[in-house]
C-alpha positions as CSV (number, residue, x, y, z in Angstrom):
1,M,-10.4,-57.6,-19.5
2,E,-7.6,-58.8,-21.7
3,L,-4.0,-58.0,-20.5
4,V,-0.8,-58.6,-22.4
5,F,2.7,-58.4,-21.0
6,L,5.0,-58.2,-24.0
7,D,8.4,-58.8,-22.4
8,V,8.0,-60.4,-19.0
9,K,11.5,-61.8,-19.2
10,T,12.7,-58.3,-18.4
11,M,11.3,-58.7,-14.9
12,G,13.1,-61.9,-14.1
13,D,11.9,-64.3,-11.4
14,I,9.8,-62.3,-9.0
15,P,7.3,-63.4,-6.4
16,N,4.4,-61.2,-7.4
17,L,4.0,-61.5,-11.1
18,S,0.7,-63.2,-10.6
19,L,-0.8,-59.9,-9.2
20,L,-2.0,-59.1,-12.7
21,D,-4.4,-62.1,-12.6
22,R,-6.9,-60.1,-10.6
23,F,-7.5,-57.8,-13.5
24,G,-8.6,-60.3,-16.0
25,N,-7.2,-62.7,-18.5
26,V,-3.4,-62.3,-18.7
27,T,-1.1,-63.4,-21.5
28,C,2.6,-63.1,-20.9
29,Y,5.4,-63.3,-23.5
30,L,9.0,-63.7,-22.6
31,T,10.1,-61.4,-25.4
32,T,8.4,-59.8,-28.4
33,S,10.0,-58.9,-31.7
34,P,8.7,-55.9,-33.7
35,D,7.0,-58.1,-36.2
36,Q,5.1,-59.9,-33.4
37,T,3.9,-56.9,-31.5
38,L,0.7,-56.0,-33.4
39,E,-0.6,-59.6,-33.6
40,R,-0.1,-60.1,-29.9
41,I,-1.9,-56.9,-28.6
42,Q,-4.5,-56.3,-31.3
43,N,-7.3,-57.4,-29.0
44,A,-5.8,-56.3,-25.7
45,D,-7.4,-53.8,-23.3
46,I,-4.2,-53.3,-21.3
47,V,-0.6,-53.7,-22.6
48,I,2.4,-53.9,-20.3
49,T,5.8,-53.3,-21.9
50,N,9.3,-52.6,-20.7
51,K,11.3,-52.1,-23.9
52,V,9.0,-53.3,-26.7
53,V,8.2,-50.3,-29.0
54,L,4.6,-49.2,-29.4
55,D,4.6,-46.8,-32.2
56,Q,1.7,-44.9,-33.9
57,S,1.0,-47.6,-36.5
58,I,0.6,-50.2,-33.8
59,I,-1.4,-48.1,-31.4
60,D,-3.8,-47.0,-34.2
61,Q,-4.5,-50.7,-35.1
62,C,-5.5,-51.8,-31.6
63,P,-9.2,-50.8,-31.3
64,S,-9.6,-52.3,-27.8
65,L,-6.5,-50.7,-26.2
66,K,-7.4,-48.7,-23.2
67,L,-4.2,-48.4,-21.1
68,I,-0.4,-48.8,-21.7
69,C,1.7,-49.6,-18.7
70,V,5.5,-49.2,-19.0
71,A,7.3,-51.4,-16.6
72,A,10.1,-48.9,-16.3
73,T,10.6,-45.2,-15.8
74,G,11.5,-44.2,-19.3
75,T,8.6,-44.0,-21.8
76,N,10.6,-43.3,-25.0
77,N,9.5,-46.7,-26.5
78,V,5.8,-45.5,-26.6
79,D,4.4,-42.9,-29.0
80,K,2.7,-40.9,-26.4
81,V,1.2,-38.4,-28.9
82,A,-0.5,-41.2,-30.8
83,A,-1.7,-42.7,-27.5
84,E,-3.1,-39.3,-26.4
85,K,-5.0,-38.8,-29.6
86,R,-6.7,-42.1,-28.9
87,G,-7.3,-41.2,-25.2
88,I,-5.1,-44.0,-24.0
89,P,-3.1,-43.2,-20.8
90,V,0.6,-44.1,-20.7
91,K,1.6,-45.0,-17.1
92,N,5.2,-45.5,-16.1
93,A,6.8,-46.5,-12.8
94,M,9.1,-44.4,-10.7
95,D,11.3,-44.6,-7.6
96,Y,11.5,-48.4,-7.4
97,S,15.2,-48.9,-7.8
98,T,16.8,-46.1,-5.7
99,Q,18.3,-48.4,-3.1
100,S,19.3,-51.1,-5.6
101,V,21.2,-48.6,-7.9
102,T,22.8,-47.0,-4.9
103,Q,24.1,-50.3,-3.7
104,G,25.2,-51.2,-7.2
105,T,27.1,-47.9,-7.6
106,F,29.2,-48.6,-4.6
107,S,29.7,-52.2,-5.5
108,I,31.2,-51.2,-8.8
109,L,33.2,-48.4,-7.1
110,F,34.7,-50.7,-4.5
111,H,35.5,-53.3,-7.1
112,L,37.6,-50.8,-8.9
113,L,39.0,-49.1,-5.8
114,V,39.9,-52.1,-3.6
115,N,40.2,-54.9,-6.2
116,I,39.0,-57.7,-3.9
117,P,39.3,-60.3,-6.8
118,Y,43.1,-59.6,-6.8
119,F,43.5,-60.1,-3.1
120,D,41.2,-63.1,-3.1
121,Q,43.3,-64.8,-5.7
122,Y,46.5,-63.8,-3.9
123,V,45.3,-65.8,-0.9
124,K,43.6,-68.7,-2.7
125,G,46.5,-69.0,-5.2
126,G,49.0,-69.7,-2.4
127,E,51.0,-66.5,-2.5
128,Y,49.9,-65.3,0.9
129,A,51.1,-68.5,2.5
130,K,54.6,-67.9,1.2
131,T,55.0,-64.3,2.4
132,D,57.1,-63.3,5.5
133,I,54.7,-60.5,6.7
134,F,51.1,-60.5,7.7
135,T,49.8,-58.3,4.9
136,H,50.3,-57.5,1.3
137,F,50.9,-54.2,-0.6
138,G,50.8,-55.4,-4.2
139,K,47.7,-53.4,-5.0
140,G,47.4,-50.0,-3.3
141,F,44.1,-48.3,-2.8
142,W,42.8,-45.1,-1.2
143,Q,39.8,-44.6,1.0
144,L,36.7,-42.5,0.3
145,S,37.0,-40.5,3.6
146,G,38.3,-37.0,2.8
147,K,38.0,-37.4,-0.9
148,R,35.7,-35.4,-3.2
149,F,32.8,-37.4,-4.5
150,G,31.1,-35.8,-7.5
151,I,27.6,-36.6,-8.6
152,I,26.0,-35.7,-12.0
153,G,22.3,-35.9,-11.6
154,L,21.0,-35.3,-8.1
155,G,17.6,-36.8,-8.4
156,A,16.3,-39.5,-6.0
157,I,19.1,-42.0,-6.8
158,G,21.8,-39.3,-6.9
159,R,20.7,-38.0,-3.5
160,Q,20.8,-41.5,-2.0
161,V,24.3,-42.0,-3.4
162,A,25.2,-38.7,-1.8
163,K,24.0,-39.8,1.6
164,V,26.1,-43.0,1.4
165,A,29.2,-41.1,0.2
166,D,28.7,-38.6,3.0
167,A,28.5,-41.5,5.5
168,F,31.9,-42.7,4.2
169,G,33.3,-39.3,5.0
170,A,33.6,-38.0,1.5
171,E,33.0,-34.4,0.5
172,V,30.0,-34.5,-1.8
173,V,29.7,-32.0,-4.7
174,Y,27.4,-32.1,-7.7
175,Y,27.0,-30.7,-11.2
176,S,23.5,-29.8,-12.4
177,T,23.0,-30.6,-16.1
178,S,19.9,-28.4,-16.1
179,G,21.6,-25.5,-14.3
180,Q,18.5,-25.2,-12.2
181,N,19.0,-27.6,-9.3
182,N,20.2,-25.3,-6.6
183,D,18.2,-26.3,-3.4
184,Q,20.6,-29.0,-2.2
185,P,22.7,-29.5,1.0
186,Y,25.8,-30.1,-1.2
187,Q,28.1,-27.7,-3.0
188,R,27.2,-27.2,-6.7
189,L,30.2,-26.7,-9.0
190,E,30.5,-25.7,-12.6
191,L,31.6,-28.6,-14.9
192,D,35.2,-27.5,-15.3
193,E,35.9,-27.3,-11.6
194,F,33.8,-30.4,-10.9
195,L,35.8,-32.6,-13.3
196,R,39.1,-31.1,-12.3
197,T,38.7,-31.7,-8.6
198,A,36.5,-34.8,-8.1
199,D,38.1,-38.1,-7.0
200,V,35.0,-40.0,-8.0
201,V,32.5,-38.9,-10.7
202,S,29.2,-40.8,-10.4
203,I,26.6,-40.4,-13.1
204,H,22.9,-40.6,-12.2
205,A,21.3,-38.3,-14.9
206,P,18.7,-38.9,-17.6
207,L,19.8,-39.0,-21.2
208,N,18.7,-35.8,-23.0
209,E,20.1,-33.1,-25.3
210,K,22.2,-31.7,-22.4
211,T,23.7,-35.0,-21.3
212,T,24.3,-36.9,-24.6
213,N,28.1,-37.3,-25.0
214,L,28.6,-35.2,-21.9
215,M,31.6,-37.2,-21.0
216,N,33.7,-37.0,-24.1
217,Y,37.5,-37.2,-24.5
218,D,38.2,-33.6,-23.6
219,R,36.2,-33.9,-20.4
220,L,37.7,-37.2,-19.5
221,K,41.1,-35.6,-20.0
222,A,40.1,-32.9,-17.6
223,M,39.6,-35.4,-14.8
224,K,42.3,-36.3,-12.2
225,P,44.6,-39.1,-13.3
226,S,43.7,-40.8,-10.1
227,A,39.9,-40.4,-10.5
228,I,37.3,-43.1,-11.0
229,L,34.2,-42.6,-13.3
230,I,31.0,-44.5,-12.6
231,N,28.0,-44.5,-15.0
232,V,24.8,-46.1,-13.9
233,G,22.6,-43.5,-15.5
234,R,22.3,-43.9,-19.3
235,G,24.7,-45.2,-21.8
236,G,24.8,-42.3,-24.2
237,I,26.0,-39.9,-21.5
238,V,29.6,-41.3,-21.8
239,N,31.2,-41.5,-25.2
240,E,32.3,-45.1,-25.2
241,A,35.1,-44.8,-27.8
242,D,36.5,-41.8,-25.9
243,L,36.4,-43.6,-22.6
244,A,38.2,-46.6,-24.0
245,R,40.9,-44.2,-25.4
246,A,41.1,-42.4,-22.1
247,L,41.6,-45.6,-20.2
248,D,44.3,-46.9,-22.6
249,E,46.1,-43.5,-22.3
250,K,45.8,-43.7,-18.5
251,L,44.0,-40.4,-18.3
252,I,41.9,-41.7,-15.4
253,A,42.5,-44.5,-13.0
254,G,39.4,-46.5,-13.8
255,A,35.7,-46.6,-14.9
256,G,32.7,-48.7,-14.0
257,I,29.9,-48.8,-16.6
258,D,26.5,-50.5,-16.1
259,V,24.7,-48.9,-19.1
260,F,25.5,-48.8,-22.8
261,T,24.5,-47.0,-25.9
262,Q,23.3,-50.3,-27.4
263,E,21.9,-52.9,-25.1
264,P,22.7,-55.8,-25.2
265,I,26.2,-54.5,-25.9
266,N,27.6,-54.5,-29.4
267,P,30.5,-57.0,-29.7
268,Q,32.4,-54.2,-31.4
269,N,31.9,-51.8,-28.5
270,P,35.4,-50.2,-27.8
271,L,35.0,-50.9,-24.1
272,L,35.3,-54.6,-24.8
273,H,38.7,-54.0,-26.3
274,V,40.4,-51.8,-23.7
275,Q,44.0,-52.8,-23.3
276,N,44.2,-52.6,-19.5
277,K,41.1,-54.4,-18.5
278,D,41.8,-54.0,-14.8
279,R,41.0,-50.3,-15.2
280,L,37.4,-51.1,-16.3
281,A,34.4,-52.8,-14.7
282,L,31.4,-53.6,-16.8
283,S,28.0,-54.9,-15.8
284,P,25.0,-55.7,-17.9
285,H,22.5,-52.9,-16.9
286,V,21.9,-54.7,-13.7
287,T,22.4,-52.3,-10.8
288,W,18.6,-51.5,-10.8
289,A,17.6,-55.1,-10.6
290,S,17.6,-56.3,-7.0
291,I,14.8,-58.7,-6.2
292,E,13.2,-56.0,-4.0
293,A,13.4,-53.4,-6.8
294,R,11.8,-55.7,-9.4
295,T,9.1,-56.7,-7.0
296,L,8.3,-53.1,-6.2
297,L,8.2,-52.3,-9.9
298,M,5.6,-55.0,-10.4
299,E,3.6,-53.6,-7.5
300,K,3.7,-50.1,-9.1
301,V,2.5,-51.5,-12.4
302,G,-0.4,-53.1,-10.5
303,R,-1.2,-49.7,-8.8
304,N,-1.2,-48.0,-12.1
305,I,-3.8,-50.4,-13.4
306,D,-5.9,-50.1,-10.2
307,D,-5.8,-46.3,-10.5
308,F,-6.9,-46.4,-14.1
309,L,-9.8,-48.8,-13.4
310,A,-10.9,-46.7,-10.5
311,T,-11.1,-43.5,-12.6
312,S,-12.6,-45.1,-15.7
313,N,-15.6,-46.7,-14.0
């Protein structure tokens, strides 16, 4: 059995990458450009990809291909119709990063809310040693307890974020982008009231026709001036130019963004040119990527191959 992992660099250094070896001869490439893809998988039985595109032309020219494993949840980089016509299953992985993204959500939120780097520098820079009182009020912050924590996208990750917010004493509310998610222990609000009343808006939704550019200028303007926006869902849900404008105009207190419309980020992205950079925290699509989450993802890829082999024999 010939296996090819096209972009193993997207997994980082994990302890169980070698689990693929039990399935046959494994060839791993750190990254693969579009013009390299066909040559590298033309004789493969099983292909593993995270972000490398497998379109109809490539799939049709790989006569040995029996299984496509996506080392991620989203499968938009694979032409599933072309694969189905060839009888090639496309297997993705789900529910491997819930705890990691939840932790990352609150890491970004508390970075914006409490501003530990400022206080750290206040002490290390010598200012604290010069003061005549035991504390410092140069950067005020509020606590989550008693505040309204709004969640867009109450799937597995959104529900875990809700549990943590609830543990902090926040009032959890949510907005359903589908309009059908009703069976939840939290109050569901329509978008206008949701934006107008939430102290935190945390996005955990997929990118689709209902969420693309959901957070545009008008909706950002509808938020509280003291509110914080967090997006660890998908980049296209927040209009980046509109967010940069809203931050510069001080329409909201701050924003934390882990996902972007183009990844890696375009150097011309308006978020890189926000005037008041203290209002904005940016991270490189990393909240999903704890060691545990990436290790579990690799396990799930292996399980998908196991299941395929068990049913095809």
